Every structure is written in C-alpha cells, then in structure tokens.
C-alpha positions as a LaTeX table, in Angstrom:
\begin{tabular}{lrrr}
\hline
Residue & $x$ (\AA) & $y$ (\AA) & $z$ (\AA) \\
\hline
Met1 & 0.00 & 0.00 & 0.00 \\
Ser2 & 1.31 & 3.41 & $-1.00$ \\
Thr3 & 0.25 & 6.92 & $-0.15$ \\
Ile4 & 0.53 & 9.81 & $-2.61$ \\
Val5 & 0.48 & 13.32 & $-1.22$ \\
Val6 & 0.03 & 16.10 & $-3.80$ \\
Gly7 & $-1.41$ & 19.58 & $-3.97$ \\
Thr8 & $-3.05$ & 19.27 & $-7.40$ \\
Val9 & $-4.27$ & 16.41 & $-9.60$ \\
Lys10 & $-4.64$ & 17.20 & $-13.31$ \\
Asn11 & $-5.75$ & 15.30 & $-16.39$ \\
Lys12 & $-2.64$ & 14.54 & $-18.45$ \\
Ser13 & $-4.34$ & 15.51 & $-21.73$ \\
Gly14 & $-5.36$ & 18.91 & $-20.33$ \\
Ser15 & $-9.09$ & 18.46 & $-20.98$ \\
Gly16 & $-11.75$ & 16.71 & $-18.98$ \\
Ala17 & $-11.67$ & 15.54 & $-15.40$ \\
Pro18 & $-9.08$ & 13.13 & $-14.02$ \\
Thr19 & $-10.25$ & 9.55 & $-13.57$ \\
Ile20 & $-9.50$ & 6.89 & $-11.00$ \\
Gln21 & $-8.20$ & 3.64 & $-12.49$ \\
Asn22 & $-7.38$ & 0.22 & $-11.11$ \\
Ser23 & $-3.96$ & $-1.40$ & $-11.63$ \\
Ser24 & $-5.09$ & $-2.69$ & $-15.06$ \\
Gly25 & $-5.88$ & 0.83 & $-16.28$ \\
Val26 & $-9.66$ & 0.34 & $-16.16$ \\
Glu27 & $-11.61$ & 3.40 & $-15.03$ \\
Ile28 & $-13.33$ & 2.73 & $-11.72$ \\
Gly29 & $-14.42$ & 6.23 & $-10.72$ \\
Gln30 & $-14.45$ & 9.98 & $-11.21$ \\
Phe31 & $-14.52$ & 12.99 & $-8.95$ \\
Ala32 & $-17.77$ & 14.95 & $-8.52$ \\
Gly33 & $-18.16$ & 17.68 & $-11.13$ \\
Gly34 & $-20.00$ & 19.88 & $-8.64$ \\
Trp35 & $-22.01$ & 19.79 & $-5.44$ \\
Thr36 & $-23.84$ & 22.00 & $-2.97$ \\
Ser37 & $-25.63$ & 21.85 & 0.35 \\
Phe38 & $-28.07$ & 24.64 & 1.23 \\
Ser39 & $-31.19$ & 25.44 & 3.21 \\
Gly40 & $-34.38$ & 26.24 & 1.32 \\
Gly41 & $-36.53$ & 29.29 & 1.82 \\
His42 & $-36.26$ & 33.03 & 1.61 \\
Asp43 & $-32.68$ & 32.97 & 2.89 \\
Val44 & $-31.37$ & 30.52 & 0.27 \\
Ala45 & $-27.82$ & 31.35 & $-0.69$ \\
Phe46 & $-25.38$ & 29.27 & $-2.67$ \\
Gly47 & $-23.00$ & 27.36 & $-0.51$ \\
Asp48 & $-24.64$ & 28.51 & 2.70 \\
Arg49 & $-23.38$ & 25.22 & 4.04 \\
Ala50 & $-20.76$ & 24.34 & 1.42 \\
Ser51 & $-20.35$ & 23.96 & $-2.34$ \\
Phe52 & $-17.99$ & 23.19 & $-5.20$ \\
Asn53 & $-18.34$ & 24.42 & $-8.80$ \\
Val54 & $-21.57$ & 26.32 & $-7.98$ \\
Ser55 & $-21.81$ & 29.99 & $-8.95$ \\
Ser56 & $-25.28$ & 30.59 & $-7.45$ \\
Ile57 & $-28.65$ & 29.08 & $-6.60$ \\
Thr58 & $-31.82$ & 30.64 & $-8.01$ \\
Asp59 & $-34.90$ & 30.45 & $-5.75$ \\
His60 & $-37.99$ & 30.30 & $-8.00$ \\
Gly61 & $-40.39$ & 30.09 & $-5.06$ \\
Thr62 & $-41.28$ & 27.62 & $-2.35$ \\
Gly63 & $-39.25$ & 24.44 & $-2.83$ \\
Asp64 & $-38.19$ & 25.25 & $-6.40$ \\
Tyr65 & $-34.50$ & 25.93 & $-7.14$ \\
Thr66 & $-31.96$ & 26.04 & $-9.95$ \\
Val67 & $-28.34$ & 25.18 & $-9.21$ \\
Asn68 & $-26.11$ & 27.24 & $-11.52$ \\
Trp69 & $-22.81$ & 25.48 & $-12.20$ \\
Asn70 & $-19.71$ & 27.66 & $-12.28$ \\
Asn71 & $-18.05$ & 25.56 & $-15.01$ \\
Asp72 & $-20.56$ & 24.11 & $-17.47$ \\
Phe73 & $-20.64$ & 20.40 & $-18.19$ \\
Ser74 & $-19.64$ & 19.29 & $-21.70$ \\
Ser75 & $-23.26$ & 18.59 & $-22.71$ \\
Ala76 & $-26.73$ & 18.52 & $-21.17$ \\
Asn77 & $-26.62$ & 14.72 & $-21.34$ \\
Gly78 & $-22.97$ & 14.50 & $-20.22$ \\
Tyr79 & $-23.61$ & 14.40 & $-16.49$ \\
Ser80 & $-25.80$ & 12.77 & $-13.87$ \\
Val81 & $-27.36$ & 14.48 & $-10.85$ \\
Val82 & $-28.41$ & 13.16 & $-7.45$ \\
Ala83 & $-30.42$ & 15.28 & $-5.01$ \\
Ser84 & $-31.54$ & 14.68 & $-1.45$ \\
Cys85 & $-33.51$ & 16.64 & 1.11 \\
Cys86 & $-34.37$ & 16.52 & 4.80 \\
Asn87 & $-36.61$ & 18.59 & 7.02 \\
Asp88 & $-37.13$ & 18.79 & 10.76 \\
Gly89 & $-40.85$ & 19.60 & 10.73 \\
Ser90 & $-42.95$ & 21.93 & 8.59 \\
Val91 & $-46.55$ & 22.81 & 7.91 \\
Asn92 & $-46.67$ & 19.73 & 5.68 \\
Gly93 & $-44.81$ & 17.45 & 8.08 \\
Ser94 & $-41.20$ & 16.34 & 8.04 \\
Asp95 & $-41.34$ & 14.11 & 4.95 \\
Cys96 & $-40.00$ & 15.38 & 1.65 \\
Tyr97 & $-38.59$ & 14.19 & $-1.64$ \\
Cys98 & $-36.66$ & 15.79 & $-4.48$ \\
Met99 & $-37.29$ & 15.75 & $-8.20$ \\
Ile100 & $-34.65$ & 16.91 & $-10.67$ \\
His101 & $-35.21$ & 18.51 & $-14.09$ \\
Thr102 & $-38.75$ & 19.70 & $-13.35$ \\
Asn103 & $-40.28$ & 22.89 & $-12.00$ \\
Gly104 & $-42.64$ & 23.84 & $-9.18$ \\
Thr105 & $-45.69$ & 24.07 & $-11.43$ \\
Ala106 & $-45.04$ & 20.67 & $-12.97$ \\
Ala107 & $-44.38$ & 19.19 & $-9.53$ \\
Thr108 & $-47.78$ & 20.17 & $-8.13$ \\
Thr109 & $-49.47$ & 18.46 & $-11.08$ \\
Phe110 & $-47.22$ & 15.42 & $-10.85$ \\
Gly111 & $-47.63$ & 13.21 & $-13.88$ \\
Ser112 & $-49.14$ & 15.89 & $-16.11$ \\
Gly113 & $-46.55$ & 18.64 & $-15.82$ \\
Thr114 & $-43.68$ & 19.39 & $-18.14$ \\
Val115 & $-40.10$ & 18.38 & $-17.55$ \\
Thr116 & $-37.38$ & 21.03 & $-17.53$ \\
Ala117 & $-34.59$ & 19.74 & $-19.75$ \\
Pro118 & $-31.15$ & 19.65 & $-18.11$ \\
Gly119 & $-28.76$ & 22.35 & $-19.22$ \\
Thr120 & $-25.00$ & 22.30 & $-19.44$ \\
Gly121 & $-24.79$ & 25.01 & $-16.79$ \\
Thr122 & $-27.95$ & 24.50 & $-14.71$ \\
Thr123 & $-29.93$ & 21.85 & $-12.86$ \\
Arg124 & $-33.50$ & 22.44 & $-11.65$ \\
Val125 & $-34.51$ & 20.80 & $-8.34$ \\
Val126 & $-37.96$ & 20.70 & $-6.70$ \\
Val127 & $-38.64$ & 19.64 & $-3.10$ \\
Met128 & $-42.13$ & 18.55 & $-2.09$ \\
His129 & $-44.20$ & 16.64 & 0.43 \\
Pro130 & $-44.95$ & 13.07 & $-0.74$ \\
Asn131 & $-48.59$ & 12.95 & 0.40 \\
Asn132 & $-50.02$ & 16.15 & $-1.03$ \\
Arg133 & $-47.34$ & 17.03 & $-3.63$ \\
Val134 & $-47.06$ & 20.56 & $-2.27$ \\
Cys135 & $-43.70$ & 22.21 & $-2.83$ \\
Gln136 & $-41.99$ & 23.05 & 0.43 \\
Asp137 & $-38.87$ & 24.74 & 1.70 \\
Val138 & $-36.78$ & 22.43 & 3.84 \\
Gln139 & $-33.74$ & 22.78 & 6.06 \\
Tyr140 & $-31.34$ & 20.63 & 4.06 \\
Val141 & $-31.02$ & 20.25 & 0.28 \\
Ser142 & $-27.98$ & 18.55 & $-1.25$ \\
Val143 & $-27.23$ & 18.27 & $-4.97$ \\
Val144 & $-24.26$ & 16.38 & $-6.48$ \\
Ala145 & $-23.37$ & 16.12 & $-10.19$ \\
Phe146 & $-20.99$ & 13.64 & $-11.80$ \\
Gly147 & $-19.63$ & 14.11 & $-15.31$ \\
Val148 & $-17.42$ & 16.40 & $-17.36$ \\
\hline
\end{tabular}
C-alpha cells in the first residue's frame, strides 16, 4: 500500500476531469463535477453550508431551485445528478422528496406537468411533500453532479 500526497491532480491531456483507475488501467471512478448543500426558503444562498463548482442558486419560489454550475458540463446529457432533502418539521410534516429537471408548477401536477430539460450550466430541483405534492422549503437540500 502506498500513499501519494500532492497539492493538485490534473488530467494529463489537459481536458476533462481526471479519472480513478485500477492497476489494469480500467476506469473505476471519477470525482464529482460539482455539489452544494443549502437550506431552502427566503434565505437561500449558494453554498450557505458548502459547495464546489456552484456559482449561485436561483430560488424560483417555495421548494423550487436552480443550481447554476460555475463551469458548465460538456453537454446537457454528459452528467448525472443526485439530489436529497431533509426537514425537521414543517406545515406539511417532516417528509419530503426531491425531483430533478422539473419545476414547481409541474411538480404540483405530478404526472401531467412538463419536464425542464437539463442544461450544461444548470440543474432544476424541486422539493415537495410526498402525500399532497405541495412544494416546500426544507432545512437541508444537497445536490451532487458527476460528469465532465
């Protein structure tokens, strides 16, 4: 077992993100392209907890946000996003779930609303209560994107 201590890791070709490979040279992982953790509501601010590669967060209204990536991904289909949320009580209870690539209007009419296509520089996230599908602001929202 060896330990490498460096200040910077770069892709040898100069473009794209570095990859993690096994001893046979097979890619087994990549670093996150961007992530953020914030609290929803009127005081939403990018990186109010922490963030990487996020320039800002747009609050479209209750439980409806757009994460604006500082460095765009190579294509709208060139990355994958995971979002999670948690709340410690609200008018709708403490349960919540996240939907990506949709908007607040579409979320409240779940199943008949329109999807917001992913962009190279943005990801739309909606947080709502599972029982009544009402958008809600919650204490913890986390968004992570993988890709280049």
